[in-house]
N, CA, C, O and the ligand as a Tripos MOL2 file, in Angstrom:
@<TRIPOS>MOLECULE
protein
  285   283    72     0     0
PROTEIN
NO_CHARGES

@<TRIPOS>ATOM
      1 N          97.0500  184.6030   55.3610 N.3       1 MET1
      2 CA         96.1310  183.5050   55.0310 C.3       1 MET1
      3 C          96.9560  182.3550   54.4480 C.2       1 MET1
      4 O          97.8330  182.5780   53.6140 O.2       1 MET1
      5 N          96.6790  181.1540   54.8800 N.am      2 ILE2
      6 CA         97.4170  180.0130   54.3550 C.3       2 ILE2
      7 C          96.4550  179.0200   53.7110 C.2       2 ILE2
      8 O          95.4920  178.5620   54.3270 O.2       2 ILE2
      9 N          96.7420  178.7090   52.4780 N.am      3 PHE3
     10 CA         95.9850  177.7010   51.7460 C.3       3 PHE3
     11 C          96.7580  176.3910   51.7730 C.2       3 PHE3
     12 O          97.9610  176.3660   52.0330 O.2       3 PHE3
     13 N          96.0480  175.3110   51.4990 N.am      4 HIS4
     14 CA         96.7350  174.0340   51.3020 C.3       4 HIS4
     15 C          96.3920  173.5350   49.9180 C.2       4 HIS4
     16 O          95.2160  173.4300   49.5690 O.2       4 HIS4
     17 N          97.3930  173.2300   49.1320 N.am      5 ASN5
     18 CA         97.1440  172.7230   47.7850 C.3       5 ASN5
     19 C          96.6980  171.2590   47.8610 C.2       5 ASN5
     20 O          96.7590  170.6570   48.9320 O.2       5 ASN5
     21 N          96.2480  170.6730   46.7310 N.am      6 PRO6
     22 CA         95.7230  169.2930   46.7730 C.3       6 PRO6
     23 C          96.7120  168.2780   47.3420 C.2       6 PRO6
     24 O          96.3010  167.2360   47.8540 O.2       6 PRO6
     25 N          97.9920  168.5680   47.2570 N.am      7 ALA7
     26 CA         99.0040  167.6650   47.8110 C.3       7 ALA7
     27 C          99.1560  167.8450   49.3160 C.2       7 ALA7
     28 O          99.8630  167.0790   49.9710 O.2       7 ALA7
     29 N          98.4830  168.8710   49.8680 N.am      8 GLY8
     30 CA         98.5550  169.1230   51.2960 C.3       8 GLY8
     31 C          99.6400  170.1040   51.6900 C.2       8 GLY8
     32 O          99.8170  170.4020   52.8710 O.2       8 GLY8
     33 N         100.3620  170.6050   50.7110 N.am      9 ALA9
     34 CA        101.4330  171.5560   50.9970 C.3       9 ALA9
     35 C         100.8570  172.9450   51.2400 C.2       9 ALA9
     36 O          99.9710  173.3870   50.5090 O.2       9 ALA9
     37 N         101.3510  173.6290   52.2540 N.am     10 PRO10
     38 CA        100.8550  174.9740   52.5330 C.3      10 PRO10
     39 C         101.3040  175.9820   51.4890 C.2      10 PRO10
     40 O         102.4130  175.8990   50.9590 O.2      10 PRO10
     41 N         100.4260  176.9320   51.2020 N.am     11 GLU11
     42 CA        100.7660  178.0180   50.2850 C.3      11 GLU11
     43 C         100.3200  179.3240   50.9080 C.2      11 GLU11
     44 O          99.1950  179.4410   51.3930 O.2      11 GLU11
     45 N         101.1940  180.2890   50.8930 N.am     12 LEU12
     46 CA        100.8730  181.5970   51.4470 C.3      12 LEU12
     47 C         100.0020  182.3580   50.4560 C.2      12 LEU12
     48 O         100.3110  182.4120   49.2650 O.2      12 LEU12
     49 N          98.9210  182.9410   50.9440 N.am     13 ALA13
     50 CA         98.0290  183.7100   50.0780 C.3      13 ALA13
     51 C          97.7260  185.0620   50.7160 C.2      13 ALA13
     52 O          97.7650  185.2130   51.9370 O.2      13 ALA13
     53 N          97.4240  186.0340   49.8700 N.am     14 CYS14
     54 CA         97.1380  187.3940   50.3100 C.3      14 CYS14
     55 C          95.9060  187.4460   51.2180 C.2      14 CYS14
     56 O          94.8890  186.8120   50.9380 O.2      14 CYS14
     57 N          96.0120  188.2100   52.3070 N.am     15 GLU15
     58 CA         94.8950  188.3620   53.2460 C.3      15 GLU15
     59 C          93.7200  189.0780   52.5940 C.2      15 GLU15
     60 O          92.5670  188.8220   52.9400 O.2      15 GLU15
     61 N          94.0030  189.9640   51.6630 N.am     16 GLN16
     62 CA         92.9700  190.8100   51.0700 C.3      16 GLN16
     63 C          92.2740  190.1640   49.8760 C.2      16 GLN16
     64 O          91.0450  190.1710   49.8060 O.2      16 GLN16
     65 N          93.0400  189.6030   48.9330 N.am     17 CYS17
     66 CA         92.4310  189.1230   47.6960 C.3      17 CYS17
     67 C          92.6340  187.6270   47.4650 C.2      17 CYS17
     68 O          92.0740  187.0710   46.5200 O.2      17 CYS17
     69 N          93.4250  186.9660   48.3110 N.am     18 GLY18
     70 CA         93.6090  185.5310   48.1650 C.3      18 GLY18
     71 C          94.6310  185.1400   47.1090 C.2      18 GLY18
     72 O          94.8440  183.9540   46.8570 O.2      18 GLY18
     73 N          95.2590  186.1250   46.4960 N.am     19 CYS19
     74 CA         96.2800  185.8740   45.4840 C.3      19 CYS19
     75 C          97.4820  185.1680   46.1140 C.2      19 CYS19
     76 O          97.8710  185.4760   47.2410 O.2      19 CYS19
     77 N          98.0640  184.2260   45.3820 N.am     20 ARG20
     78 CA         99.1990  183.4830   45.9340 C.3      20 ARG20
     79 C         100.5380  183.9300   45.3580 C.2      20 ARG20
     80 O         101.5620  183.2910   45.6000 O.2      20 ARG20
     81 N         100.5360  185.0140   44.6040 N.am     21 TRP21
     82 CA        101.7830  185.4960   44.0270 C.3      21 TRP21
     83 C         102.2540  186.7220   44.7890 C.2      21 TRP21
     84 O         101.4980  187.6670   45.0110 O.2      21 TRP21
     85 N         103.4820  186.6870   45.1710 N.am     22 PHE22
     86 CA        104.0230  187.7880   45.9570 C.3      22 PHE22
     87 C         105.2960  188.3380   45.3540 C.2      22 PHE22
     88 O         106.0690  187.6280   44.7100 O.2      22 PHE22
     89 N         105.4870  189.6120   45.5810 N.am     23 ASP23
     90 CA        106.7480  190.2470   45.2710 C.3      23 ASP23
     91 C         107.6850  189.9180   46.4290 C.2      23 ASP23
     92 O         107.5650  190.4770   47.5190 O.2      23 ASP23
     93 N         108.6050  189.0160   46.1800 N.am     24 ARG24
     94 CA        109.4710  188.5130   47.2570 C.3      24 ARG24
     95 C         110.4560  189.5570   47.7550 C.2      24 ARG24
     96 O         110.9680  189.4440   48.8680 O.2      24 ARG24
     97 N         110.7230  190.5560   46.9560 N.am     25 ILE25
     98 CA        111.6780  191.5800   47.3710 C.3      25 ILE25
     99 C         111.0300  192.5290   48.3750 C.2      25 ILE25
    100 O         111.6470  192.9070   49.3710 O.2      25 ILE25
    101 N         109.7680  192.9150   48.1030 N.am     26 ASN26
    102 CA        109.0800  193.8610   48.9810 C.3      26 ASN26
    103 C         108.0750  193.1930   49.9150 C.2      26 ASN26
    104 O         107.4870  193.8510   50.7730 O.2      26 ASN26
    105 N         107.8750  191.8580   49.7430 N.am     27 ASP27
    106 CA        106.8730  191.1330   50.5260 C.3      27 ASP27
    107 C         105.4830  191.7450   50.3710 C.2      27 ASP27
    108 O         104.7650  191.9460   51.3510 O.2      27 ASP27
    109 N         105.1180  192.0360   49.1310 N.am     28 THR28
    110 CA        103.7800  192.5610   48.8710 C.3      28 THR28
    111 C         103.0790  191.6840   47.8400 C.2      28 THR28
    112 O         103.7180  190.9910   47.0480 O.2      28 THR28
    113 N         101.7280  191.7340   47.8700 N.am     29 CYS29
    114 CA        100.9170  190.9760   46.9280 C.3      29 CYS29
    115 C         101.0610  191.5620   45.5170 C.2      29 CYS29
    116 O         101.0670  192.7800   45.3390 O.2      29 CYS29
    117 N         101.1770  190.6730   44.5130 N.am     30 TYR30
    118 CA        101.2790  191.1380   43.1370 C.3      30 TYR30
    119 C          99.9720  191.7640   42.6500 C.2      30 TYR30
    120 O          99.9830  192.6920   41.8420 O.2      30 TYR30
    121 N          98.8500  191.2480   43.1480 N.am     31 GLU31
    122 CA         97.5420  191.6970   42.6770 C.3      31 GLU31
    123 C          97.1280  193.0390   43.2690 C.2      31 GLU31
    124 O          96.7840  193.9680   42.5380 O.2      31 GLU31
    125 N          97.1610  193.1350   44.5970 N.am     32 CYS32
    126 CA         96.6050  194.3310   45.2340 C.3      32 CYS32
    127 C          97.6350  195.1360   46.0070 C.2      32 CYS32
    128 O          97.3290  196.2170   46.5120 O.2      32 CYS32
    129 N          98.8590  194.6160   46.1050 N.am     33 GLY33
    130 CA         99.9230  195.3830   46.7410 C.3      33 GLY33
    131 C          99.9120  195.3530   48.2570 C.2      33 GLY33
    132 O         100.6720  196.0800   48.8970 O.2      33 GLY33
    133 N          99.0500  194.5120   48.8470 N.am     34 THR34
    134 CA         99.0010  194.4280   50.3040 C.3      34 THR34
    135 C         100.2990  193.8640   50.8560 C.2      34 THR34
    136 O         100.8360  192.8860   50.3370 O.2      34 THR34
    137 N         100.7870  194.4800   51.8930 N.am     35 LYS35
    138 CA        102.0120  194.0140   52.5430 C.3      35 LYS35
    139 C         101.7250  192.7160   53.2890 C.2      35 LYS35
    140 O         100.7120  192.5920   53.9770 O.2      35 LYS35
    141 N         102.6270  191.7550   53.1450 N.am     36 VAL36
    142 CA        102.4830  190.4990   53.8720 C.3      36 VAL36
    143 C         103.0020  190.7110   55.2890 C.2      36 VAL36
    144 O         104.1270  191.1710   55.4810 O.2      36 VAL36
    145 N         102.1800  190.3760   56.2770 N.am     37 SER37
    146 CA        102.5860  190.6150   57.6580 C.3      37 SER37
    147 C         103.6390  189.6110   58.0950 C.2      37 SER37
    148 O         103.7020  188.4950   57.5800 O.2      37 SER37
    149 N         104.4540  190.0160   59.0390 N.am     38 ALA38
    150 CA        105.4920  189.1340   59.5780 C.3      38 ALA38
    151 C         104.8640  187.9030   60.2100 C.2      38 ALA38
    152 O         105.4280  186.8100   60.1660 O.2      38 ALA38
    153 N         103.6680  188.0980   60.8100 N.am     39 GLU39
    154 CA        102.9730  186.9610   61.4260 C.3      39 GLU39
    155 C         102.6060  185.9260   60.3780 C.2      39 GLU39
    156 O         102.7420  184.7220   60.5950 O.2      39 GLU39
    157 N         102.1300  186.4230   59.2170 N.am     40 SER40
    158 CA        101.7480  185.5130   58.1430 C.3      40 SER40
    159 C         102.9400  184.7040   57.6590 C.2      40 SER40
    160 O         102.8290  183.5060   57.4010 O.2      40 SER40
    161 N         104.0730  185.3680   57.5400 N.am     41 ILE41
    162 CA        105.2750  184.6830   57.0750 C.3      41 ILE41
    163 C         105.7250  183.6470   58.1040 C.2      41 ILE41
    164 O         106.1180  182.5360   57.7490 O.2      41 ILE41
    165 N         105.6630  184.0250   59.3830 N.am     42 ALA42
    166 CA        106.0510  183.1070   60.4500 C.3      42 ALA42
    167 C         105.1050  181.9040   60.4730 C.2      42 ALA42
    168 O         105.5390  180.7610   60.6230 O.2      42 ALA42
    169 N         103.8000  182.1820   60.3210 N.am     43 GLU43
    170 CA        102.7880  181.1380   60.3230 C.3      43 GLU43
    171 C         103.0100  180.1820   59.1510 C.2      43 GLU43
    172 O         102.8740  178.9660   59.2820 O.2      43 GLU43
    173 N         103.3550  180.7650   58.0050 N.am     44 PHE44
    174 CA        103.5860  179.9750   56.8100 C.3      44 PHE44
    175 C         104.8050  179.0640   56.9690 C.2      44 PHE44
    176 O         104.7660  177.8950   56.5870 O.2      44 PHE44
    177 N         105.8680  179.5990   57.5270 N.am     45 LYS45
    178 CA        107.0750  178.8000   57.7260 C.3      45 LYS45
    179 C         106.8100  177.6290   58.6610 C.2      45 LYS45
    180 O         107.3210  176.5260   58.4650 O.2      45 LYS45
    181 N         105.9950  177.8960   59.6880 N.am     46 LEU46
    182 CA        105.6160  176.8540   60.6380 C.3      46 LEU46
    183 C         104.8100  175.7620   59.9320 C.2      46 LEU46
    184 O         105.0310  174.5700   60.1450 O.2      46 LEU46
    185 N         103.8690  176.1970   59.0850 N.am     47 ALA47
    186 CA        103.0270  175.2470   58.3490 C.3      47 ALA47
    187 C         103.8720  174.3750   57.4330 C.2      47 ALA47
    188 O         103.6130  173.1800   57.2890 O.2      47 ALA47
    189 N         104.8840  174.9770   56.8140 N.am     48 VAL48
    190 CA        105.7770  174.2120   55.9350 C.3      48 VAL48
    191 C         106.5400  173.1630   56.7440 C.2      48 VAL48
    192 O         106.7110  172.0260   56.3040 O.2      48 VAL48
    193 N         106.9870  173.5580   57.9170 N.am     49 GLU49
    194 CA        107.7180  172.6140   58.7710 C.3      49 GLU49
    195 C         106.8270  171.4480   59.1790 C.2      49 GLU49
    196 O         107.2560  170.2940   59.1650 O.2      49 GLU49
    197 N         105.5930  171.7530   59.5400 N.am     50 HIS50
    198 CA        104.6390  170.7090   59.9200 C.3      50 HIS50
    199 C         104.3610  169.7940   58.7480 C.2      50 HIS50
    200 O         104.2650  168.5760   58.9040 O.2      50 HIS50
    201 N         104.2300  170.3890   57.5650 N.am     51 PHE51
    202 CA        103.9650  169.6120   56.3630 C.3      51 PHE51
    203 C         105.1100  168.6500   56.0870 C.2      51 PHE51
    204 O         104.8790  167.4810   55.7780 O.2      51 PHE51
    205 N         106.3310  169.1280   56.1960 N.am     52 ARG52
    206 CA        107.5020  168.2770   55.9350 C.3      52 ARG52
    207 C         107.5910  167.1540   56.9560 C.2      52 ARG52
    208 O         107.9410  166.0260   56.6110 O.2      52 ARG52
    209 N         107.2750  167.4560   58.2100 N.am     53 ALA53
    210 CA        107.3070  166.4400   59.2620 C.3      53 ALA53
    211 C         106.2810  165.3590   58.9720 C.2      53 ALA53
    212 O         106.5380  164.1700   59.1630 O.2      53 ALA53
    213 N         105.1050  165.7910   58.5050 N.am     54 ARG54
    214 CA        104.0320  164.8530   58.1650 C.3      54 ARG54
    215 C         104.4360  163.9800   56.9790 C.2      54 ARG54
    216 O         104.1600  162.7810   56.9590 O.2      54 ARG54
    217 N         105.0890  164.5860   55.9980 N.am     55 GLU55
    218 CA        105.5340  163.8460   54.8140 C.3      55 GLU55
    219 C         106.4660  162.7120   55.2160 C.2      55 GLU55
    220 O         106.3950  161.6140   54.6640 O.2      55 GLU55
    221 N         107.3280  162.9810   56.1680 N.am     56 THR56
    222 CA        108.2780  161.9730   56.6350 C.3      56 THR56
    223 C         107.5380  160.8090   57.2750 C.2      56 THR56
    224 O         107.8740  159.6460   57.0530 O.2      56 THR56
    225 N         106.5170  161.1380   58.0800 N.am     57 VAL57
    226 CA        105.7190  160.1060   58.7340 C.3      57 VAL57
    227 C         104.9910  159.2810   57.6870 C.2      57 VAL57
    228 O         104.9480  158.0530   57.7590 O.2      57 VAL57
    229 N         104.4150  159.9860   56.7030 N.am     58 ARG58
    230 CA        103.5990  159.3190   55.6940 C.3      58 ARG58
    231 C         104.4250  158.3670   54.8330 C.2      58 ARG58
    232 O         103.8850  157.3980   54.3000 O.2      58 ARG58
    233 N         105.7010  158.6210   54.6910 N.am     59 ALA59
    234 CA        106.5600  157.7420   53.9070 C.3      59 ALA59
    235 C         106.6190  156.3500   54.5340 C.2      59 ALA59
    236 O         106.7080  155.3460   53.8260 O.2      59 ALA59
    237 N         106.5690  156.2960   55.8730 N.am     60 ASP60
    238 CA        106.6390  155.0150   56.5720 C.3      60 ASP60
    239 C         105.2610  154.3750   56.7010 C.2      60 ASP60
    240 O         105.1180  153.1550   56.6180 O.2      60 ASP60
    241 N         104.2590  155.2090   56.9020 N.am     61 GLU61
    242 CA        102.9290  154.7100   57.2210 C.3      61 GLU61
    243 C         101.8870  155.4300   56.3630 C.2      61 GLU61
    244 O         101.3780  156.4840   56.7440 O.2      61 GLU61
    245 N         101.5830  154.8560   55.2160 N.am     62 PRO62
    246 CA        100.6190  155.5340   54.3170 C.3      62 PRO62
    247 C          99.2420  155.6270   54.9590 C.2      62 PRO62
    248 O          98.8070  154.7160   55.6630 O.2      62 PRO62
    249 N          98.5620  156.7450   54.7060 N.am     63 ARG63
    250 CA         97.2060  156.9060   55.2210 C.3      63 ARG63
    251 C          96.3300  157.4710   54.1070 C.2      63 ARG63
    252 O          96.8320  158.0180   53.1250 O.2      63 ARG63
    253 N          95.0450  157.3350   54.2670 N.am     64 ALA64
    254 CA         94.1200  157.8000   53.2360 C.3      64 ALA64
    255 C          94.1930  159.3120   53.1020 C.2      64 ALA64
    256 O          94.3560  160.0270   54.0910 O.2      64 ALA64
    257 N          94.0710  159.7900   51.8740 N.am     65 ALA65
    258 CA         94.0920  161.2290   51.6260 C.3      65 ALA65
    259 C          92.9200  161.8900   52.3260 C.2      65 ALA65
    260 O          91.8040  161.3720   52.2940 O.2      65 ALA65
    261 N          93.1580  163.0080   52.9490 N.am     66 GLY66
    262 CA         92.0880  163.7400   53.6180 C.3      66 GLY66
    263 C          91.9150  163.3640   55.0720 C.2      66 GLY66
    264 O          91.1990  164.0470   55.8030 O.2      66 GLY66
    265 N          92.5580  162.2880   55.5090 N.am     67 THR67
    266 CA         92.4790  161.9150   56.9140 C.3      67 THR67
    267 C          93.3950  162.8240   57.7290 C.2      67 THR67
    268 O          94.5740  162.9710   57.4060 O.2      67 THR67
    269 N          92.8640  163.4230   58.7710 N.am     68 PRO68
    270 CA         93.7240  164.3000   59.5700 C.3      68 PRO68
    271 C          94.8590  163.5140   60.2040 C.2      68 PRO68
    272 O          94.6770  162.3800   60.6480 O.2      68 PRO68
    273 N          96.0130  164.1210   60.2400 N.am     69 ALA69
    274 CA         97.1710  163.4770   60.8640 C.3      69 ALA69
    275 C          96.9530  163.3610   62.3580 C.2      69 ALA69
    276 O          96.5420  164.3260   63.0030 O.2      69 ALA69
    277 N          97.2190  162.2100   62.9090 N.am     70 VAL70
    278 CA         97.0780  161.9900   64.3510 C.3      70 VAL70
    279 C          98.4400  162.1150   64.9870 C.2      70 VAL70
    280 O          99.4100  161.4950   64.5500 O.2      70 VAL70
    281 N          98.4990  162.9290   66.0310 N.am     71 ARG71
    282 CA         99.7900  163.1130   66.6820 C.3      71 ARG71
    283 C          99.7150  162.6310   68.1170 C.2      71 ARG71
    284 O         100.7070  162.7000   68.8440 O.2      71 ARG71
    285 ZN         96.3090  190.7400   47.2710 Zn       72 ZN72
@<TRIPOS>BOND
     1     1     2 1
     2     2     3 1
     3     3     4 2
     4     3     5 am
     5     5     6 1
     6     6     7 1
     7     7     8 2
     8     7     9 am
     9     9    10 1
    10    10    11 1
    11    11    12 2
    12    11    13 am
    13    13    14 1
    14    14    15 1
    15    15    16 2
    16    15    17 am
    17    17    18 1
    18    18    19 1
    19    19    20 2
    20    19    21 am
    21    21    22 1
    22    22    23 1
    23    23    24 2
    24    23    25 am
    25    25    26 1
    26    26    27 1
    27    27    28 2
    28    27    29 am
    29    29    30 1
    30    30    31 1
    31    31    32 2
    32    31    33 am
    33    33    34 1
    34    34    35 1
    35    35    36 2
    36    35    37 am
    37    37    38 1
    38    38    39 1
    39    39    40 2
    40    39    41 am
    41    41    42 1
    42    42    43 1
    43    43    44 2
    44    43    45 am
    45    45    46 1
    46    46    47 1
    47    47    48 2
    48    47    49 am
    49    49    50 1
    50    50    51 1
    51    51    52 2
    52    51    53 am
    53    53    54 1
    54    54    55 1
    55    55    56 2
    56    55    57 am
    57    57    58 1
    58    58    59 1
    59    59    60 2
    60    59    61 am
    61    61    62 1
    62    62    63 1
    63    63    64 2
    64    63    65 am
    65    65    66 1
    66    66    67 1
    67    67    68 2
    68    67    69 am
    69    69    70 1
    70    70    71 1
    71    71    72 2
    72    71    73 am
    73    73    74 1
    74    74    75 1
    75    75    76 2
    76    75    77 am
    77    77    78 1
    78    78    79 1
    79    79    80 2
    80    79    81 am
    81    81    82 1
    82    82    83 1
    83    83    84 2
    84    83    85 am
    85    85    86 1
    86    86    87 1
    87    87    88 2
    88    87    89 am
    89    89    90 1
    90    90    91 1
    91    91    92 2
    92    91    93 am
    93    93    94 1
    94    94    95 1
    95    95    96 2
    96    95    97 am
    97    97    98 1
    98    98    99 1
    99    99   100 2
   100    99   101 am
   101   101   102 1
   102   102   103 1
   103   103   104 2
   104   103   105 am
   105   105   106 1
   106   106   107 1
   107   107   108 2
   108   107   109 am
   109   109   110 1
   110   110   111 1
   111   111   112 2
   112   111   113 am
   113   113   114 1
   114   114   115 1
   115   115   116 2
   116   115   117 am
   117   117   118 1
   118   118   119 1
   119   119   120 2
   120   119   121 am
   121   121   122 1
   122   122   123 1
   123   123   124 2
   124   123   125 am
   125   125   126 1
   126   126   127 1
   127   127   128 2
   128   127   129 am
   129   129   130 1
   130   130   131 1
   131   131   132 2
   132   131   133 am
   133   133   134 1
   134   134   135 1
   135   135   136 2
   136   135   137 am
   137   137   138 1
   138   138   139 1
   139   139   140 2
   140   139   141 am
   141   141   142 1
   142   142   143 1
   143   143   144 2
   144   143   145 am
   145   145   146 1
   146   146   147 1
   147   147   148 2
   148   147   149 am
   149   149   150 1
   150   150   151 1
   151   151   152 2
   152   151   153 am
   153   153   154 1
   154   154   155 1
   155   155   156 2
   156   155   157 am
   157   157   158 1
   158   158   159 1
   159   159   160 2
   160   159   161 am
   161   161   162 1
   162   162   163 1
   163   163   164 2
   164   163   165 am
   165   165   166 1
   166   166   167 1
   167   167   168 2
   168   167   169 am
   169   169   170 1
   170   170   171 1
   171   171   172 2
   172   171   173 am
   173   173   174 1
   174   174   175 1
   175   175   176 2
   176   175   177 am
   177   177   178 1
   178   178   179 1
   179   179   180 2
   180   179   181 am
   181   181   182 1
   182   182   183 1
   183   183   184 2
   184   183   185 am
   185   185   186 1
   186   186   187 1
   187   187   188 2
   188   187   189 am
   189   189   190 1
   190   190   191 1
   191   191   192 2
   192   191   193 am
   193   193   194 1
   194   194   195 1
   195   195   196 2
   196   195   197 am
   197   197   198 1
   198   198   199 1
   199   199   200 2
   200   199   201 am
   201   201   202 1
   202   202   203 1
   203   203   204 2
   204   203   205 am
   205   205   206 1
   206   206   207 1
   207   207   208 2
   208   207   209 am
   209   209   210 1
   210   210   211 1
   211   211   212 2
   212   211   213 am
   213   213   214 1
   214   214   215 1
   215   215   216 2
   216   215   217 am
   217   217   218 1
   218   218   219 1
   219   219   220 2
   220   219   221 am
   221   221   222 1
   222   222   223 1
   223   223   224 2
   224   223   225 am
   225   225   226 1
   226   226   227 1
   227   227   228 2
   228   227   229 am
   229   229   230 1
   230   230   231 1
   231   231   232 2
   232   231   233 am
   233   233   234 1
   234   234   235 1
   235   235   236 2
   236   235   237 am
   237   237   238 1
   238   238   239 1
   239   239   240 2
   240   239   241 am
   241   241   242 1
   242   242   243 1
   243   243   244 2
   244   243   245 am
   245   245   246 1
   246   246   247 1
   247   247   248 2
   248   247   249 am
   249   249   250 1
   250   250   251 1
   251   251   252 2
   252   251   253 am
   253   253   254 1
   254   254   255 1
   255   255   256 2
   256   255   257 am
   257   257   258 1
   258   258   259 1
   259   259   260 2
   260   259   261 am
   261   261   262 1
   262   262   263 1
   263   263   264 2
   264   263   265 am
   265   265   266 1
   266   266   267 1
   267   267   268 2
   268   267   269 am
   269   269   270 1
   270   270   271 1
   271   271   272 2
   272   271   273 am
   273   273   274 1
   274   274   275 1
   275   275   276 2
   276   275   277 am
   277   277   278 1
   278   278   279 1
   279   279   280 2
   280   279   281 am
   281   281   282 1
   282   282   283 1
   283   283   284 2
@<TRIPOS>SUBSTRUCTURE
     1 MET1         2 RESIDUE 1 A MET
     2 ILE2         6 RESIDUE 1 A ILE
     3 PHE3        10 RESIDUE 1 A PHE
     4 HIS4        14 RESIDUE 1 A HIS
     5 ASN5        18 RESIDUE 1 A ASN
     6 PRO6        22 RESIDUE 1 A PRO
     7 ALA7        26 RESIDUE 1 A ALA
     8 GLY8        30 RESIDUE 1 A GLY
     9 ALA9        34 RESIDUE 1 A ALA
    10 PRO10       38 RESIDUE 1 A PRO
    11 GLU11       42 RESIDUE 1 A GLU
    12 LEU12       46 RESIDUE 1 A LEU
    13 ALA13       50 RESIDUE 1 A ALA
    14 CYS14       54 RESIDUE 1 A CYS
    15 GLU15       58 RESIDUE 1 A GLU
    16 GLN16       62 RESIDUE 1 A GLN
    17 CYS17       66 RESIDUE 1 A CYS
    18 GLY18       70 RESIDUE 1 A GLY
    19 CYS19       74 RESIDUE 1 A CYS
    20 ARG20       78 RESIDUE 1 A ARG
    21 TRP21       82 RESIDUE 1 A TRP
    22 PHE22       86 RESIDUE 1 A PHE
    23 ASP23       90 RESIDUE 1 A ASP
    24 ARG24       94 RESIDUE 1 A ARG
    25 ILE25       98 RESIDUE 1 A ILE
    26 ASN26      102 RESIDUE 1 A ASN
    27 ASP27      106 RESIDUE 1 A ASP
    28 THR28      110 RESIDUE 1 A THR
    29 CYS29      114 RESIDUE 1 A CYS
    30 TYR30      118 RESIDUE 1 A TYR
    31 GLU31      122 RESIDUE 1 A GLU
    32 CYS32      126 RESIDUE 1 A CYS
    33 GLY33      130 RESIDUE 1 A GLY
    34 THR34      134 RESIDUE 1 A THR
    35 LYS35      138 RESIDUE 1 A LYS
    36 VAL36      142 RESIDUE 1 A VAL
    37 SER37      146 RESIDUE 1 A SER
    38 ALA38      150 RESIDUE 1 A ALA
    39 GLU39      154 RESIDUE 1 A GLU
    40 SER40      158 RESIDUE 1 A SER
    41 ILE41      162 RESIDUE 1 A ILE
    42 ALA42      166 RESIDUE 1 A ALA
    43 GLU43      170 RESIDUE 1 A GLU
    44 PHE44      174 RESIDUE 1 A PHE
    45 LYS45      178 RESIDUE 1 A LYS
    46 LEU46      182 RESIDUE 1 A LEU
    47 ALA47      186 RESIDUE 1 A ALA
    48 VAL48      190 RESIDUE 1 A VAL
    49 GLU49      194 RESIDUE 1 A GLU
    50 HIS50      198 RESIDUE 1 A HIS
    51 PHE51      202 RESIDUE 1 A PHE
    52 ARG52      206 RESIDUE 1 A ARG
    53 ALA53      210 RESIDUE 1 A ALA
    54 ARG54      214 RESIDUE 1 A ARG
    55 GLU55      218 RESIDUE 1 A GLU
    56 THR56      222 RESIDUE 1 A THR
    57 VAL57      226 RESIDUE 1 A VAL
    58 ARG58      230 RESIDUE 1 A ARG
    59 ALA59      234 RESIDUE 1 A ALA
    60 ASP60      238 RESIDUE 1 A ASP
    61 GLU61      242 RESIDUE 1 A GLU
    62 PRO62      246 RESIDUE 1 A PRO
    63 ARG63      250 RESIDUE 1 A ARG
    64 ALA64      254 RESIDUE 1 A ALA
    65 ALA65      258 RESIDUE 1 A ALA
    66 GLY66      262 RESIDUE 1 A GLY
    67 THR67      266 RESIDUE 1 A THR
    68 PRO68      270 RESIDUE 1 A PRO
    69 ALA69      274 RESIDUE 1 A ALA
    70 VAL70      278 RESIDUE 1 A VAL
    71 ARG71      282 RESIDUE 1 A ARG
    72 ZN72       285 GROUP 0 **** ****
C-alpha cells in the first residue's frame, strides 16, 4: 500500500494495518509483523522516482497544489 504525504511524497505503508514503520532489516511491519512484498517495494521505488521527476518539473513550472500532473 502506498500513501502520499501532504507534500505529495510517496510513503510505503503496511497492507494489513496501514502502519508506515518498517523493520528495514527483515522488511516487516513494526506493528503487526506483516512481511512487505517485493511488489510493494518495487511499486514504492517507482512512485518515488515519479515523485522526484514531478518535483523537477514543478521547480520550473509551479502548479496549484492538488492538481494532477499532466504528462
Ligand atoms: Zn502492519
